[in-house]
C-alpha positions, 0 to 999 in steps of 0.5 A, spaced: 071 369 695 072 374 689 079 377 689 080 384 688 082 387 681 086 393 679 085 396 672 089 401 669 086 406 664 091 408 660 088 414 656 091 419 651 090 425 656 091 421 663 093 414 666 088 412 672 088 406 677 081 403 679 080 398 684 074 393 684 073 390 691 067 387 695 066 395 697 065 397 690 069 400 684 073 406 686 079 411 683 085 410 686 090 415 683 091 419 676 097 421 672 096 426 667 101 425 662 098 428 655 101 423 650 097 427 644 099 434 646 107 433 645 111 428 641 111 421 646 118 419 649 117 412 650 122 412 656 119 417 659 112 414 658 115 408 661 118 412 667 111 415 668 108 409 669 113 406 673 112 412 678 105 412 678 105 404 680 111 406 685 106 411 688 101 406 690 106 400 691 104 398 698 097 397 694 099 394 688 104 389 691 098 385 694 095 383 687 097 377 684 099 376 677 092 376 673 089 380 677 092 387 674 089 389 667 091 395 663 087 398 657 089 403 652 085 408 648 086 413 642 093 415 643 095 407 642 090 406 636 093 412 633 100 409 634 102 402 633 109 403 635 106 406 642 101 401 643 107 395 642 111 399 647 106 400 652 104 392 651 112 391 653 112 395 659 106 392 662 108 385 660 115 387 664 110 389 670 106 382 669 100 386 667 095 384 662 095 389 656 091 391 650 089 397 646 081 397 645 077 400 639 073 406 640 067 402 639 069 397 644 070 404 649 063 405 647 061 398 649 064 399 656 061 406 657 054 402 655 056 397 660 058 402 666 052 406 665 047 400 665 050 399 672 050 406 674 045 410 678 045 415 671 037 416 669 036 411 663 032 417 660 039 421 659 044 421 653 051 420 655 057 424 653 064 421 655 070 425 653 077 422 652 084 426 650 083 423 643 076 421 642 068 422 644 063 417 645 056 419 646 050 415 647 043 417 645 036 415 647 034 415 639 039 411 637 042 404 639 048 405 636 053 410 639 055 416 636 063 416 635 067 422 634 075 421 633 077 427 637 078 429 644 081 434 649 088 434 646 086 435 639 081 441 642 087 444 646 091 444 640 086 446 634 084 452 638 090 454 642 086 452 649 093 452 653 095 459 651 094 465 655 086 467 656 086 472 650 089 467 645 084 462 646 079 461 641 073 459 646 067 461 642 070 458 635 071 452 639 064 451 642 061 453 635 065 448 632 063 443 637 056 444 637 056 443 629 059 436 630 054 433 636 048 429 634 042 433 632 038 429 637 042 430 643 037 431 649 039 432 656 045 429 658 050 426 663 057 428 662 062 423 665 069 422 667 070 426 673 065 431 672 062 431 679 068 431 683 070 437 678 064 441 680 064 439 687 071 442 688 069 448 685 063 448 690 058 448 684 051 447 687 048 441 684 040 441 684 037 435 688 045 433 688 044 431 681 044 436 676 048 442 674 044 448 672 046 451 665 047 458 668 051 455 674 056 452 669 056 458 664 059 462 670 064 457 672 066 456 665 067 464 664 071 464 671 076 459 669 077 461 662 080 468 664 085 464 668 092 463 666 094 456 665 099 456 672 093 458 676 088 453 673 094 448 675 094 451 682 087 449 683 086 442 681 081 437 684 086 431 682 093 432 679 095 439 677 096 437 669 089 435 670 086 442 669 090 443 662 084 439 660 079 443 663 077 449 658 077 444 653 072 440 657 068 446 659 067 447 651 064 440 650 059 441 655 057 448 653 056 446 646 052 440 649 048 445 652 047 449 646 045 443 642 041 440 646 037 446 648 037 443 655 037 448 662 042 443 666 046 436 665 048 431 670 055 431 672 058 424 673 065 420 675 063 414 671 069 412 667 069 407 661 074 403 666 067 401 670 065 398 664 071 394 663 072 392 671 065 390 672 065 384 666 071 381 670 
């Protein structure tokens, strides 16, 4: 009988726990820790990770050594010291850890998409705190972008009060950097749960119309950060990436000329856990 598996996706913007069982793969918990947004304090990171695991103690303690694994992404790639520290933290917790390359992230995305119900004729955009991976129908190779939500927040002041956010500039800047061949796309990473939370109606329960998304994006762009955090589908800090994420979707809609996109809750962790 196949044992259950647990995966920690230790990203730049958040840490997520996924469980694989006979019932399938599901996200168990998420902690937004914004490692790129501020100077990382190594003791704080260890404390936050232990707190996340403690919250799921009754769940985690059932797993034998070797059945819990962790992967680190862009923040750990940018900081060898942080990567080494994360490896030591995980070692202390009897969790196997490694930092993966952006190309590996794209490969995990490809595997996750292949095993998902995302239509094969769609391009796919996966956004993290410090990087973006895009799969297009016109290329066998992934399109890798070395910036993400945390970088956009900083560069375009997206965490400031509404009048100071450079949203239009951000969208224009992004649209110039997306692949020229981009067509109708799926947008992964919890986007479906996010839109459902804000009661956005999906066409055929699949696609979000461009007009509906523009309406939501305008509504959220006008809110102060505290109001955004007070209405989160996950933890409050998760919404600190909402405006930046919306900018990426809007840039994608402009670049592709599409009237809709498919929101998905798929994560790269699905690709990782599927290979175990």
